[in-house]
C-alpha positions in Angstrom: -0.3 -0.2 0.0 2.7 2.2 0.9 3.9 2.0 -3.1 0.2 2.7 -3.7 0.4 5.9 -1.8 4.0 7.1 -2.9 2.7 6.3 -6.9 -0.5 8.7 -6.6 1.4 11.7 -4.8 3.9 11.3 -7.9 1.4 11.6 -10.6 1.0 14.9 -12.4 -2.7 15.5 -12.0 -4.0 14.9 -15.8 -5.3 17.7 -17.4 -9.6 17.6 -19.4 -9.2 18.0 -23.4 -10.7 21.1 -22.2 -8.2 22.4 -19.5 -5.8 21.2 -22.6 -7.6 24.0 -24.7 -7.8 26.7 -22.1 -3.9 25.9 -21.7 -3.4 26.3 -25.1 -5.8 29.4 -26.1 -5.0 31.4 -22.7 -1.9 29.5 -21.4 0.4 32.6 -22.1 -1.8 35.1 -21.2 -2.8 32.8 -17.6 1.0 32.5 -17.1 1.9 36.3 -17.6 -0.9 37.7 -15.6 -0.1 34.6 -13.3 3.4 36.9 -12.7 2.2 40.1 -12.8 -0.2 39.0 -10.0 2.9 37.3 -8.4 5.1 40.8 -9.3 2.6 42.4 -7.7 1.6 40.7 -4.6 5.6 40.8 -4.0 5.3 44.6 -4.9 3.0 45.1 -2.7 3.9 42.6 0.0 7.9 45.0 -0.2 6.1 48.4 -0.4 3.8 46.8 2.9 7.5 45.7 4.5 9.0 49.4 3.8 6.2 51.1 5.5 5.8 49.2 8.2 9.4 49.4 9.0 8.9 53.2 8.3 6.1 53.6 10.5 8.1 52.0 12.6 11.4 53.7 12.9 8.9 57.3 12.5 7.2 55.9 15.7 9.8 54.6 17.0 11.6 58.5 16.3 8.1 60.3 17.5 8.3 58.3 20.7 11.7 59.8 21.7 11.4 63.5 20.4 7.8 63.1 23.2 9.9 61.4 25.8 12.6 64.3 25.2 9.6 67.0 24.8 8.0 65.6 28.1 11.2 65.4 30.0 12.1 69.4 29.1 8.5 70.3 29.8 9.0 68.7 33.8 12.6 71.1 33.2 10.8 74.2 32.8 7.7 73.1 35.1 10.1 72.9 37.9 12.3 75.8 37.6 9.0 77.2 36.7 7.9 76.0 40.0 11.2 76.8 42.1 10.6 80.7 40.9 6.9 81.2 41.9 7.8 79.3 45.5 11.1 81.8 45.2 8.5 84.7 44.5 6.5 83.8 46.9 8.9 83.7 49.4 9.8 87.1 48.5 6.4 88.3 48.9 5.7 86.7 52.5 9.0 88.3 53.8 8.0 92.1 52.1 4.3 91.6 53.7 6.2 90.7 57.2 7.9 93.4 56.7 5.1 96.1 55.8 3.4 95.0 58.6 5.5 95.0 61.6 6.7 98.7 60.4 3.0 99.1 60.0 3.0 97.5 63.4 6.1 100.0 65.1 4.4 103.0 63.2 0.5 102.5 64.6 2.1 102.1 68.1 4.5 105.4 67.8 1.6 107.0 66.6 -0.6 106.1 69.4 2.2 107.5 71.5 2.6 110.3 70.0 -1.7 111.0 69.8 -1.2 110.1 73.9 1.6 112.6 74.2 -0.3 115.5 72.6 -3.5 115.1 74.2 -1.6 115.6 77.3 -0.4 118.6 76.5 -3.0 119.7 75.1 -5.0 118.4 78.4 -2.1 120.5 80.5 -2.2 123.7 78.1 -6.6 123.6 78.4 -5.6 122.6 82.5 -2.9 126.2 82.4 -5.1 128.2 80.4 -8.3 127.8 82.5 -5.9 128.5 85.8 -5.2 131.5 84.3 -8.4 133.2 82.8 -10.0 131.9 86.0 -7.1 134.1 87.9 -7.8 136.5 85.3 -11.8 136.4 86.1 -11.2 136.4 89.8 -8.5 139.9 89.4 -11.1 141.9 86.8 -14.1 140.1 89.4 -12.5 142.0 92.5 -11.1 145.3 90.8 -15.1 146.0 89.4 -16.0 144.8 93.2 -13.7 147.5 94.3 -14.1 150.3 92.1 -17.5 149.6 92.3 -16.9 150.2 96.0 -15.0 153.6 95.7 -17.8 154.8 93.3 -20.3 153.8 95.4 -18.7 155.7 98.3 -17.6 158.2 96.1 -21.3 159.1 94.1 -19.2 159.3 91.1 -21.6 159.9 88.1 -23.0 157.0 86.0 -21.4 158.3 83.0 -17.4 157.8 84.6 -18.5 154.3 85.5 -19.8 153.4 82.3 -16.0 154.3 80.8 -14.5 152.9 83.4 -16.3 149.5 82.8 -15.8 149.6 79.3 -11.9 150.2 80.3 -11.7 146.6 82.7 -14.0 145.4 79.2 -11.7 146.3 76.8 -8.8 145.1 79.1 -9.9 141.5 79.2 -10.7 141.0 76.0 -7.3 141.6 75.3 -5.1 139.9 78.3 -3.5 143.4 79.4 -3.0 143.8 83.8 -3.2 147.0 84.8 
């Protein structure tokens, strides 16, 4: 049986009459078309391989370029973050300095205001004492002059002149 199988495998299939006629009429064209199809298939496969290699190369280049770009962006972001942190620290230090200076100015102004109020109070008290003293003197003098006038029976015109003089002296603050 093994012999029979070998014989069958080695036998070329026999062509039918119709296949023979076809081969005679279209054989050369068929062979040429099959060769062209085979050549086109090979060209297509080669083109696909070339395109595949080109795509792989471009993908690797793009991947490398993207990774380098990302690394550069990360570096720039790190520098920007560092710069922002530094600026924030400077602004905070400046704000603390201004706050401290404002507190010192406020304390200084409060002390100056308190001293000014004390000085004004002292001056008001001194002026009050002085004017009260002058008023008492003027009243005492008026009483004295009034007593003298009552005692001397001077006329009313002289009394009016005297009162006008005393009033004038009180207004100007002159002591006589």
